[in-house]
N, C-alpha and C positions, 0 to 999 in steps of 0.2 A: 836743553838749557836749565840750570838750576836757578830759581828765584828765591832769594833770602830776604826776609823782612829786615830792613836796615836797623830796626830797633834791637834785634837779637844778634847783630853781628858788631863785634867790639874791635874798633880801630886799635893797632898796637898789640893786640892780644892774639895768641896763636889759636886761630879758628880754622876749621876745615869741615868738610862734609863727608859722609860715609853712607852708602846705601845704593839701591839700584831702583830703576823705574818699575812701577808696577800698575797693572791695569785692573779694572773691575770695580765694583761698588764699595764703598767704605762710609763709615759713620761721619756725620758733619763734624768738622773741625779736627779730624785726626790726621796725623802725618802718615803717608803711606809710601814716600819715596825716599827722602833723604834725612839724615840726622846731622845737626850742627854739634861738632865736638869742640868744646873749649879746653885747651890745655892750661890747667890752673897754675898761676903764678901769684904768690902772696902779694906782690906789689900791686897787682891788678885786682885784688880781692873785691873792693867795692864796685869797681866797673862791672865785674863778673855778676856780682850779687844784683846790681841795678838791672841789668840786661834780663837776667834770668827770672827776676820778680816781674819785669813787664811782660815776659813770655807766660808766666803763671796767671797773671791778671787777664791775658788774652785767651786763657783756657788751654795753653799748652802744657805738655808733660816734660818734666825736667829729671834726669837721672843725676843723682848727687851722692857724695860719700858721707857716711855716718860713722859712729864709733864701733859698728860691727861690720856689716857689708854695705854695698852701694844701694840706695833706695830710689823710690820713684815718687816724685812730688807732682801732686796736682792741688790747686787751690780747694782746700776742704769745704769752701762755701759754694763751689760751683758744681752744680748737680750734672751738667753736661760733661765737664771734664772728668769727674769721678766715673761717670758711665764708661767714658772712653778708656779710662784707666783700667777698669776691669776687662774690658774687650782686648786692650793691648796685651795684658797678661794672660788672657785666656782663663780668668779666674771666675768661679762661680759666684753669683750674686748673693749666695746664702753663707759666704765667708766674709767676716768683717775685716776691715783695713784700719790700722791705727794711725794716729796723727802725732806730728811734732808741734807742741804748743810754743808761742813766743815767750811765755813766762809762766810762773806759778800763778800769778794773779789772773792771767787769762784762762788757765785751767779750771780755776775756781768759778769762772763765769759759765763754763760749759758742762761741768759735771758736778756731782754732788760731793764735794769735798768733805773730808772729816779729819780728825786728829791722827788717824793712822796714816792717811796720805801725807800729812805734814811731817810726820816723823820719818817716813821712808824717803821723801824727797829732800829733806834737809840733809840726810846721810848719803843719797845715791844720785841725786840730780845735780848737775848734768851727768849722765851716765847710762849704761845699758839696762835700764829698768822701765817697763811700761806698766802703768796702772790702768786697770779696766775698772771703770766706776760708772754708776748710773748717769745717764744724760740729764742735764738741766736745760740745754739749749734745744730749740726746735728748728726744723729745717730739712727739706727733702735730701740735701747732700749729706747731712750728718746721719739721717736715718739710713740711708743707703750704705754708709761706712759701717754701721753697726750690723749690718744684714738684717735690718728691720727688727733688731733686738734692742734692749735697753742698755747694753754696755758699750762705752766708747773707751777705747785704749788711747791714753795720753803718754807722751814722753818727751824728754829733753835730752838728746844725745850730746855726748862730749865731743862735739865737732863744730867748729866756728862756721863752716860753710852751711851745715844743716841749720844750725841756730839762726844765723843771719838771713837765711831765706825766709824763715817764719817770722823773724822779728821785722824785716823790712817789707814783707807783705802785709804785716799787721794782723795777721790771723793764722790759723793752723795750716800746715801742708801735710800730705799723706806721706807715710813712712813704710810703705810696703816694699819688700825686696825687689831690686831692678832686674828681675828675671821672669821668664815665661814659666807659668805655674807648672810645677812638677820638675822643673829643671834646677840645676845647682845655683846657689847664691853667687853673685858676682862680687869679686873683690878687687877689681880694677876696671878702668874705663874700657879697656880692651875686651874684658869679659863681657861687658854689656854690649858693645858693638858686635861681637862674634855671635851672641844669642839672637840678636834682632836683625842682623844684616840682611838676610834673605826673606825676612817676614815683610808682608804688606804693611802691617801696623808697627811703628817704631816710636821710640821716645823722641821728641822735637829737639831737645838739646841733651848732651852729656857732659857734665863737669868732670873732666878727666883729671883727677888729683893723684894718679898713679895707684900703685898697689897698696892694699890695706892688709894689716896682719888678719890672718883667717881666725875669726872668733865666731862663737855661737850667737844666734839671735838673741836679742834682749830678754831678760828674765820678765814673766809676766805675772803680775799679782792682781787678782780680782778682789775689790774692797766692796763689801755690801754693808752700807751704813746700818749700824745696829746689830749686825750679824757676824762681824769679824771679817776675816780675809781667807783667800784660797790661792795657793801658788799654782797657777795654771800651766806654767811652763818654766823649767828652771834653765837659765842661761849662764852668763858670766857671773851673776850675783847668785850665790847659793842660798839654799833654804836655811842653812845655819845663820848667815849674815842677815837674812830677813828676820828670823825669830830674834836675834840679838837686838833689833832696832825698832821692834814694835811695842 
């Protein structure tokens, strides 16, 4: 029998479960049997966001679309949820995970913002640009996301679902790709289901918004206050575009 928390089941919206029973030990709070799949419809947008934010507040993991591939959201302030996210993906703890911020104002609270960040975000946010900047905020969850380093990657994707999850939560969500480490990025809800269907550990909810165009992961620019910037990864935004706008 499948037991679903009614807070995460949305009357009138297409919801279903996918997965199989699994036995054996698992980490506290982690889903290891079934995923709730929500078929996204624009008219139910706020209902879907509200239900998924309730899940994030409860420490659950939500797969969602961005302006590149599907991502995996955990509440960036929830240490246990972030640890579970790493375990779900099979990702080493020495690899950082970036976050979606609710606003530029919020980004300024948690990283050491400067004029270069302002110039780039005015041009490219919302969009496929991640800025890796020295952390200002303290907290075990954020420290884990930086792989115990100083640099926290922040971004605002050009996708209403992704942005509204962070805005309605009132704090950042993680934006690591919704795949198992080493596997291909997922560009549809079905891709996410297929990767995790036979795994013990699964996302709790998948917001299925259909197929996304296949795009590269976001461009990552590291900004070192007082020392300039470094293009760590070139994605949809090119080095030429970055140079033109700093």
